[in-house]
C-alpha positions in Angstrom: 29.6 -41.2 89.5 31.3 -41.2 86.2 30.4 -43.3 83.2 32.9 -46.0 84.0 31.5 -46.4 87.5 27.9 -46.6 86.0 29.1 -49.4 83.7 31.0 -51.3 86.3 27.9 -51.3 88.5 25.6 -52.3 85.8 23.5 -49.2 85.9 23.6 -48.3 82.3 20.0 -47.9 80.9 18.9 -49.9 77.9 20.1 -48.1 74.8 20.0 -48.7 71.1 22.7 -50.8 69.5 26.0 -49.2 68.8 25.7 -49.5 65.0 22.2 -48.0 65.0 23.3 -45.1 67.2 26.4 -44.4 65.2 24.2 -44.5 62.0 21.8 -42.0 63.5 24.7 -39.6 64.4 26.3 -40.0 61.0 22.9 -39.3 59.4 22.5 -36.0 61.4 26.0 -35.0 60.4 25.3 -35.8 56.7 22.2 -33.6 57.0 24.3 -30.7 58.3 27.0 -31.1 55.7 24.4 -31.3 52.9 23.0 -27.9 54.0 26.3 -26.1 54.8 29.0 -27.9 52.6 32.7 -27.7 53.6 34.8 -24.7 54.4 33.2 -23.3 57.7 34.6 -23.2 61.2 34.2 -26.2 63.5 32.0 -24.1 65.8 29.4 -23.6 63.0 29.0 -27.3 62.3 28.8 -27.9 66.0 26.1 -25.4 66.5 24.1 -26.8 63.6 24.6 -30.4 64.6 23.3 -29.5 68.0 20.1 -28.2 66.5 19.9 -31.3 64.2 20.2 -33.6 67.3 17.3 -31.7 68.9 15.2 -32.1 65.7 16.0 -35.8 65.5 15.5 -36.3 69.2 19.0 -37.6 69.8 20.1 -37.3 73.4 23.5 -35.6 73.9 25.7 -33.6 76.2 27.7 -30.8 74.5 31.2 -29.7 75.6 31.2 -32.2 78.4 34.2 -31.5 80.7 36.9 -34.3 81.0 39.0 -34.5 84.0 41.9 -36.9 84.4 42.5 -39.3 87.3 46.3 -39.4 87.7 47.6 -41.8 90.5 44.4 -41.3 92.5 44.6 -37.4 92.0 41.8 -35.7 90.1 43.2 -33.2 87.6 40.9 -30.8 85.9 42.5 -30.0 82.6 39.9 -28.0 80.7 39.5 -30.7 78.1 36.0 -30.9 76.7 34.4 -33.6 74.6 32.5 -32.0 71.7 29.5 -34.3 72.3 28.6 -37.4 74.2 25.6 -39.1 72.5 23.2 -41.2 74.5 25.8 -41.6 77.3 27.8 -44.1 75.2 29.4 -42.5 72.2 32.0 -39.7 71.9 31.7 -37.5 68.9 34.6 -35.3 68.0 34.3 -32.8 65.2 36.9 -31.3 63.0 37.0 -28.9 60.1 40.6 -29.3 58.9 42.3 -30.0 55.7 43.4 -33.4 56.7 42.8 -35.6 59.8 46.2 -36.2 61.3 47.2 -39.1 63.6 47.0 -36.8 66.6 43.4 -36.3 66.0 42.8 -40.0 66.0 45.0 -40.4 69.1 42.9 -37.6 70.8 39.6 -39.5 70.5 41.2 -42.8 71.5 42.6 -41.1 74.6 39.2 -39.6 75.4 37.6 -43.1 75.0 40.2 -44.6 77.3 39.9 -41.9 80.0 36.1 -42.0 80.0 35.4 -45.7 79.5 33.2 -45.1 76.5 33.8 -47.8 74.0 32.6 -46.1 70.9 33.8 -43.0 69.2 33.2 -41.0 65.9 35.7 -38.5 64.5 33.9 -36.5 61.8 35.8 -33.9 59.6 33.4 -31.6 57.9 36.0 -30.1 55.6 35.5 -32.6 52.8 33.5 -32.6 49.6 31.6 -35.8 50.6 31.1 -36.3 54.3 31.6 -40.1 54.0 35.2 -39.3 53.4 35.5 -37.5 56.6 34.0 -40.1 58.9 36.1 -42.4 61.2 34.5 -44.8 63.7 36.5 -46.1 66.7 35.6 -49.0 69.0 37.6 -50.3 72.0 
């Protein structure tokens, strides 16, 4: 059963409020950015953020596969969500010079396909991480 089916059947467990959860995730990302700074590959930030989530006891799934339902046909496309946090928030990481509209479209599409209503797009390649954080809600 996918996330959308769980929500439709009212089986989602109690969870912390969206703002509090996104705040915890952003706090963990800031901790990683403070330690490493900008200029590394996305994979380095992802590995360190995974460790930080463990330290802060934030539940997550990493590299969660995303298949597409196209006209009642399941298509496995090898898309992977960087992180799904607490089964309700998609976290996509970047380490790019500039976040482009295609990056924003990517996370919005992931949210639409999965049924998750909250997403964070974090670009670590900035001097102050607050300038690399975008929050999405649908």
